[in-house]
N, C-alpha and C positions, 0 to 999 in steps of 0.2 A: 482790221481787228474784228473779231467775231464775238458777239455776246451770246451766251448760252444760258438756258434756264437753270436756276439753282434748284436742285433736287433734294439736297440734304445739307444741314448746317455745317457738316464736316468740310464741305467744299470752301466755305467762308474761312473756317479756322485754318485750313491748309494754306489758302492764299495769304492770309494774314501772317502766318508763321514764316512763309517764304519771303515776303517783303520786309518783315522786321529783321530777319537774318541778313538780308541784303544790305539794309541800312547799317547794321552793325559792322559788317565786313568793309563797307565803303566809308565808314565813320561819317555818315551823312545824317542830318536831322530828319526824322520821319515826318512826312506831310500827311496829315489825315483829317478827315472830318467824320470818320466812322467809329462809333462806339458800340462794341458788341453788347446786345441786349437779346439774348437767345429767345426769351419768351415771345416778345413782340415780333422779332424777325422770323421766328418759325411760323408765325401767322401769315407773314408775307409769302413765305414759301408755300404754305398750304393753299393760299389763294392763287398761286402761280403768277405772282406779280413781280418777282425778283429775278434779275439776270446778272451774270458775272462775266468779267473778262480779266485774265491774269497774264501780265508780261513779266519779263525779268525784273523790272523795277517797280511796277505798279499793279495794283488791283483796283478795278472799277466795279461797283455795284450800281445797277440802275433799277429803281423801283417805279413801276408803272402806276400812276394815279389817273383819275378820270381826265384831269385837265393839264397834267404836266408829267414829265419823267424826272424823278429825283435821283440825283447822282451822288454817290458816296465814293470816296477814294482813300487808298493807303498807298503811299509812294515813297521811294527813296531818291527820286530824281525828277526834278520840276519839269524839264524839257519833255521827257517821256510822258509824264502825266498830262501836260498840255496837249500833246499829240493825240493821246488816247481820248481826252475829253472832246477835242475837235471832231474826232471820228464819230463819237456818239452823237454829237450835234448834227453832223451831216446826214446821219441815218435816222434821225427822229422827226416825226411829223408834228410833235408837240414841243412846247417850250421845255428847256432843260433848266432845272433848279439845283443850284449848288449852295449848300450852307456850310459855313466855316465857323465853329464856335472857338473863340480864342480871347485872350486878354492882350493880344499884340496887334491884331489887324487882320484883315481878310485876305484870302488867296484870290488874286485878281486875274481876269482873263480879258484879252482885247475884244472879244466878241460880246462881252456883257452889255446888255442894252437896258437893263433895269436892276435896280438894287434896293435893299431895304435893310435896316439894322434894328434888331431887337436887343433889349438889355435884359439880363436876368436879375430879377428882384427876389430877395429871400428874407426870411426871418427865422428866428429860433428863440428858445426859451419859453417863458410863460405866455400862453395864448391871450390875446387881447379880450377885454370885456366888451361884449356887444349887447346893446339893449335887446331884451327878449324879442324874438321875431314877431312881426306884426301880421305876417302872411303865412298860410299853410304851405309848407314845402313837402313835396312828395317825391319818392323815388320813381322815375319815369318807367312805364311799362314798354313793351316792345313797340306798340303802335306809336306811342309818343316819342320814343327814341328815334324812329324813322322820320317823324315830323320835325324833330329837333335837328336832325342832319340836314333836312331841306332848309331850315332856317339858317343853319351854318353857311350853306352854299349861297343864301340870299344876302346875308349881312356881313360875311367875312370874305377876305380875298381868296378866291378859289385856288390861285397859284401859290401864293407865299405863306398862307396860314395853315398849310398842311392839314386840310380837312380830313378827318378819319374816314376810312372806307366803311361801308355798311357792316362788314364783319367785325371791324375794329371797334366801332361805337357800340355794337351789340355786346361785344366782349366786355367793354367798360361798364355798360348798363347792367350786365349779369352780375357784376361785383358791387352794384349800388352806386357807381360813380357818375351816374347821370341823374341829376335832381332838377325838379321844376316847380314853378308856381303856376297853377292853372285854375281858371275860373270859367265856368260855363263852357267847358271844353276848349277854351282859348289858352294857349301857352303864352303867359305874359313875361316869363323869364326863365332862364335855365342856367345851370352851372355844371360843368364837367370836370372831374378830377380823377387822378390816378394815384393809388397808394403803392409805394414800392419800399419795402423794408421800413426804415425809420424816416422816410420822406413822403411828403404828399405834394403832388404837382397839380396846381390849378391850371387847367388847360384852356377852358373857355368860360366866360362869365358875361351873360347878356341879359338886358332888360329891354323889352319893347319900348321904343321912345314915347309911345302914347301913354305909357304907365310909369314914367319916371317919377321919383320923389313920393312913392307910395309905400316905401319899405320893402319892395320886392328884392332889390339888390342886396340890402343888408340882411334880409331873412335868408337868402341863399348863402351869403358869406358866413352867417352864424352857423348854418349846417356844415359848411365846408370845414370850419374850424373844429366843430364837434367831431367830424369824421377823422380829423387829424390830431385829436387830443393826445394820442399816445406816440406821435411822431416827434423827432427832435428837430426837424427842419421842414419848412413850408416854402415853396418857391413857385415862380411863374415867369413867363417871358412877356415883355410889353414893348410896343414900338417906341423907339426913342423920341419920336415927334408927337406922340399922343399924350399931351400934357394933362388932359382931363382924366384919362385912365391912371396915369402915374400919380396924380393927386389922390385919387381914390385908394390906390394901393398903399401909398405912404400913410394915409390915414389909419390904415389897419396895421401899421408897423413894418411894412415891407421896405427894404432899401436896396440899392444896387450893390451887387457883390463883386463887380469887376469883369464879369464875363459878358461878352457880346456875341451875337449871332449875325454874321454878315450873310444875308440871303441875296444871291446873285442869279439873275434870270437871263438865259440866252434865248432870244426869240428868233425863230426862223424867219429869214427875209421873205 
């Protein structure tokens, strides 16, 4: 199997159409963890980070990150898909990360050596009342956005937390989606969000452990809800074992909506 660089989004749409037609012809359930989001995926193409392979039954997309290769698939045949994934693994020097968002269970591989489960929490309706913020929240400028990315790499899992690339986080920042609390040039907390249509996605929310219980996190959350005041749904993903974070989100009215993200990592021997 040969992976080739994606030059144009039409390559993805063509492969997607081919596999969907094959699934209909064979009356097989489509297996996929790929959801077309042309705007963000065009950024991957512009950055020359996305490769593709298409067979009769499966399409594989591989996104190159700094610390892992992220694999997306669309397939009408599980055995063919497994063979293609194993081929990617054999030819990659980095860990392979496969995510499967479902309400039924994850797509499992024998070679998986690490796994993690995220739960989607969401809320809708009237936004919660939050005590007026105690800290000054600012929209991060370019220099601070790059500093925040370094903090993401230091305090989040480099492989499973899908840390945005420099171009991705700068794009989010250009839309006002990277906010911070800063004192004496020290970033004490930040929040990153993404507005899409009638939804707002809380991607990262962090407070320096040295400055917890000082109103930093709640100040950031107040600004997040203000940014999403015209949306009909607010959502986020949280590790199923992170009871502290889950408690914080439930405090703000978020609850699980039934979707799970099974993150599976294949580590090279």
